[in-house]
SEDOZA-908650 format. One record per residue: residue in three letters; x, y, z of N, C-alpha, C in turn. Coordinates in steps of 0.02 Angstrom, whole numbers. Example, Ala and Ser with C-alpha at 12.3 -4.5 7.8 and 13.67 -1.06 7.14 Angstrom:
<pts>
(ALA,(660,-284,390),(615,-225,390),(660,-165,390)),
(SER,(642,-112,354),(684,-53,357),(645,2,394)),
</pts>
This chain:
<pts>
(MET,(-896,-8685,2590),(-836,-8675,2629),(-789,-8631,2587)),
(GLY,(-760,-8581,2620),(-714,-8537,2585),(-645,-8542,2616)),
(MET,(-593,-8530,2575),(-526,-8529,2602),(-487,-8472,2570)),
(THR,(-437,-8449,2606),(-393,-8396,2581),(-321,-8421,2584)),
(VAL,(-285,-8409,2530),(-214,-8428,2524),(-178,-8371,2489)),
(SER,(-127,-8345,2519),(-86,-8292,2489),(-128,-8233,2465)),
(GLY,(-179,-8215,2504),(-221,-8159,2489),(-275,-8172,2436)),
(LEU,(-278,-8233,2410),(-329,-8252,2361),(-382,-8294,2396)),
(ALA,(-442,-8293,2369),(-498,-8329,2400),(-530,-8378,2351)),
(LYS,(-553,-8433,2378),(-589,-8483,2338),(-646,-8511,2380)),
(ALA,(-703,-8519,2348),(-762,-8546,2381),(-780,-8614,2352)),
(TYR,(-799,-8659,2396),(-820,-8727,2378),(-893,-8734,2398)),
(PRO,(-940,-8733,2350),(-1010,-8739,2368),(-1025,-8802,2407)),
(PHE,(-1069,-8798,2454),(-1088,-8856,2495),(-1110,-8913,2450)),
(SER,(-1146,-8898,2396),(-1169,-8951,2351),(-1111,-8989,2320)),
(ALA,(-1054,-8957,2310),(-995,-8990,2280),(-959,-9032,2332)),
(ILE,(-949,-9005,2392),(-910,-9042,2442),(-951,-9096,2477)),
(ALA,(-1016,-9087,2482),(-1058,-9137,2515),(-1061,-9201,2474)),
(GLY,(-1053,-9196,2409),(-1055,-9254,2366),(-988,-9290,2359)),
(ARG,(-934,-9258,2382),(-867,-9287,2376),(-831,-9274,2442)),
(SER,(-809,-9326,2475),(-777,-9316,2540),(-704,-9293,2533)),
(VAL,(-675,-9300,2474),(-605,-9279,2463),(-600,-9247,2394)),
(ILE,(-574,-9185,2393),(-564,-9149,2330),(-491,-9128,2326)),
(ASN,(-454,-9156,2279),(-386,-9134,2265),(-392,-9075,2218)),
(ASP,(-359,-9020,2235),(-366,-8959,2196),(-300,-8921,2194)),
(HIS,(-297,-8872,2151),(-239,-8828,2146),(-266,-8757,2151)),
(PHE,(-237,-8718,2197),(-262,-8649,2207),(-206,-8606,2233)),
(ALA,(-199,-8547,2204),(-151,-8496,2226),(-80,-8524,2230)),
(GLY,(-63,-8565,2181),(4,-8593,2179),(15,-8650,2228)),
(GLU,(-37,-8673,2261),(-31,-8727,2310),(-72,-8787,2288)),
(GLU,(-46,-8846,2304),(-84,-8908,2295),(-123,-8917,2360)),
(VAL,(-189,-8921,2355),(-231,-8925,2415),(-277,-8985,2412)),
(VAL,(-300,-9006,2471),(-353,-9056,2475),(-407,-9027,2520)),
(VAL,(-468,-9029,2496),(-526,-9006,2534),(-564,-9068,2554)),
(THR,(-579,-9074,2618),(-611,-9135,2643),(-679,-9118,2675)),
(PHE,(-722,-9169,2678),(-788,-9160,2707),(-808,-9225,2741)),
(GLU,(-836,-9218,2800),(-861,-9275,2838),(-936,-9266,2846)),
(SER,(-975,-9309,2814),(-1047,-9299,2809),(-1084,-9305,2875)),
(LEU,(-1062,-9349,2920),(-1098,-9359,2983),(-1101,-9294,3023)),
(SER,(-1045,-9259,3028),(-1043,-9196,3066),(-1053,-9135,3021)),
(GLU,(-1057,-9147,2955),(-1061,-9093,2906),(-1005,-9042,2918)),
(SER,(-944,-9068,2928),(-885,-9027,2939),(-834,-9040,2885)),
(GLY,(-792,-8991,2873),(-740,-8999,2823),(-678,-8961,2842)),
(ALA,(-626,-8970,2802),(-563,-8937,2814),(-525,-8932,2748)),
(ALA,(-473,-8891,2748),(-429,-8884,2690),(-357,-8890,2713)),
(PHE,(-317,-8927,2674),(-248,-8940,2692),(-203,-8933,2630)),
(GLN,(-139,-8919,2641),(-90,-8923,2588),(-77,-8996,2575)),
(ARG,(-68,-9014,2511),(-54,-9084,2493),(20,-9099,2490)),
(ARG,(62,-9047,2496),(133,-9058,2493),(159,-9075,2563)),
(LEU,(198,-9128,2566),(228,-9150,2629),(299,-9171,2614)),
(ASP,(346,-9138,2646),(417,-9154,2636),(437,-9155,2563)),
(GLY,(413,-9104,2526),(432,-9096,2456),(395,-9141,2407)),
(ARG,(347,-9180,2430),(309,-9225,2388),(235,-9205,2388)),
(THR,(204,-9205,2330),(132,-9191,2326),(95,-9258,2330)),
(LEU,(48,-9260,2378),(8,-9320,2387),(-60,-9312,2353)),
(THR,(-86,-9367,2328),(-153,-9368,2297),(-197,-9412,2341)),
(PHE,(-253,-9384,2362),(-296,-9419,2410),(-359,-9446,2377)),
(GLU,(-385,-9500,2407),(-448,-9529,2387),(-485,-9551,2450)),
(PRO,(-551,-9552,2447),(-589,-9574,2506),(-572,-9646,2524)),
(SER,(-577,-9660,2588),(-568,-9728,2614),(-626,-9743,2661)),
(ALA,(-639,-9806,2672),(-694,-9825,2717),(-680,-9800,2788)),
(PRO,(-731,-9773,2821),(-722,-9750,2890),(-707,-9808,2936)),
(ARG,(-673,-9791,2992),(-660,-9841,3044),(-680,-9812,3111)),
(ASP,(-717,-9850,3148),(-740,-9828,3214),(-772,-9759,3211)),
(GLY,(-810,-9746,3158),(-845,-9683,3150),(-801,-9624,3129)),
(VAL,(-738,-9637,3112),(-692,-9583,3092),(-684,-9585,3016)),
(ALA,(-698,-9529,2983),(-691,-9524,2910),(-617,-9523,2892)),
(LEU,(-599,-9562,2841),(-529,-9570,2822),(-520,-9558,2747)),
(MET,(-457,-9543,2729),(-437,-9540,2659),(-369,-9574,2654)),
(ARG,(-353,-9597,2594),(-290,-9632,2583),(-250,-9594,2529)),
(ASP,(-185,-9587,2541),(-145,-9557,2487),(-123,-9612,2439)),
(GLN,(-124,-9597,2375),(-108,-9646,2323),(-33,-9660,2321)),
(GLU,(7,-9615,2343),(79,-9623,2338),(108,-9673,2388)),
(THR,(84,-9674,2450),(112,-9719,2500),(60,-9767,2528)),
(GLY,(-4,-9755,2516),(-56,-9797,2544),(-72,-9782,2617)),
(SER,(-43,-9728,2644),(-57,-9709,2713),(-129,-9686,2721)),
(LEU,(-158,-9700,2779),(-226,-9677,2796),(-222,-9613,2836)),
(TRP,(-267,-9566,2821),(-267,-9500,2853),(-338,-9484,2877)),
(GLN,(-343,-9451,2934),(-408,-9426,2957),(-426,-9365,2915)),
(VAL,(-488,-9362,2890),(-507,-9307,2845),(-515,-9240,2882)),
(LEU,(-530,-9241,2946),(-541,-9177,2981),(-479,-9151,3017)),
(THR,(-430,-9194,3030),(-370,-9171,3064),(-309,-9168,3019)),
(GLY,(-311,-9205,2963),(-254,-9208,2918),(-195,-9247,2947)),
(GLN,(-209,-9293,2994),(-156,-9332,3025),(-157,-9403,2997)),
(ALA,(-97,-9429,2981),(-91,-9498,2958),(-97,-9545,3018)),
(VAL,(-141,-9593,3013),(-154,-9638,3069),(-132,-9710,3056)),
(GLU,(-108,-9722,2995),(-85,-9789,2977),(-43,-9784,2914)),
(GLY,(8,-9826,2909),(49,-9830,2849),(116,-9798,2857)),
(PRO,(154,-9793,2802),(222,-9767,2804),(228,-9695,2832)),
(LEU,(175,-9656,2824),(177,-9586,2848),(142,-9578,2915)),
(PHE,(132,-9633,2951),(100,-9630,3017),(129,-9574,3060)),
(GLY,(84,-9534,3090),(105,-9480,3134),(117,-9413,3100)),
(GLU,(125,-9414,3034),(133,-9350,2998),(68,-9313,2998)),
(ARG,(72,-9247,2988),(12,-9206,2987),(18,-9156,2930)),
(LEU,(-36,-9150,2892),(-39,-9101,2838),(-49,-9031,2867)),
(ASP,(-21,-8981,2834),(-30,-8911,2856),(-101,-8889,2838)),
(ARG,(-137,-8866,2888),(-206,-8843,2878),(-205,-8773,2849)),
(LEU,(-252,-8760,2804),(-260,-8694,2773),(-319,-8658,2805)),
(PRO,(-315,-8591,2808),(-371,-8554,2837),(-435,-8564,2795)),
(SER,(-486,-8590,2827),(-550,-8600,2793),(-607,-8597,2844)),
(HIS,(-666,-8582,2819),(-725,-8582,2862),(-788,-8583,2820)),
(TYR,(-843,-8599,2853),(-908,-8599,2820),(-938,-8530,2821)),
(SER,(-973,-8514,2768),(-1006,-8449,2763),(-1062,-8454,2711)),
(PHE,(-1113,-8413,2720),(-1163,-8407,2667),(-1130,-8371,2608)),
(TRP,(-1149,-8390,2547),(-1119,-8361,2488),(-1124,-8285,2487)),
(PHE,(-1182,-8258,2506),(-1190,-8185,2503),(-1140,-8150,2549)),
(ALA,(-1124,-8180,2606),(-1076,-8149,2652),(-1005,-8159,2625)),
(TRP,(-989,-8219,2603),(-922,-8233,2577),(-907,-8187,2518)),
(SER,(-954,-8182,2471),(-941,-8142,2411),(-937,-8067,2426)),
(ASP,(-969,-8044,2480),(-962,-7974,2500),(-890,-7960,2523)),
(PHE,(-861,-8006,2561),(-793,-7997,2587),(-740,-8017,2536)),
(HIS,(-758,-8061,2490),(-710,-8086,2440),(-742,-8082,2370)),
(PRO,(-754,-8021,2344),(-790,-8014,2281),(-754,-8046,2221)),
(ARG,(-690,-8056,2225),(-652,-8086,2169),(-637,-8160,2182)),
(SER,(-675,-8189,2226),(-665,-8259,2245),(-675,-8305,2185)),
(GLU,(-630,-8353,2179),(-638,-8406,2131),(-690,-8455,2158)),
(LEU,(-730,-8484,2114),(-782,-8531,2134),(-766,-8600,2108)),
(TYR,(-761,-8649,2152),(-746,-8717,2132),(-806,-8747,2095)),
(THR,(-791,-8782,2041),(-841,-8822,2007),(-812,-8892,1999)),
(SER,(-853,-8943,2003),(-828,-9011,2001),(-791,-9026,1936)),
(ALA,(-807,-8991,1882),(-771,-9002,1819),(-699,-8974,1824)),
(ALA,(-688,-8924,1868),(-622,-8894,1873),(-576,-8934,1917)),
(GLY,(-603,-8975,1963),(-562,-9010,2012),(-545,-9078,1990)),
</pts>
């Protein structure tokens, strides 16, 4: 999965995101969270800042087949694919989604030759 922020690009190899459903990261001056839901093999990227506060996310047990994550700061539960809080103090809030999509590496690197590559040691 690749994303672009402020004209910069970063790629997250499938092998890295498939093994971790939630990745807290910093890229292009932004605090981001990259999420992955294994059943649908879908993911998304969101800003972690909400109302001036940076949230740190961790995986949570799914409910009714919906993949969830929990922020450590308030304990609120969030859907990993929509970025919406579904329980807790931040219920109803929504994280800002970042432009991202899936691509084969050869195609992504052709369009974004200076792309940063995520490694699990960096995140």
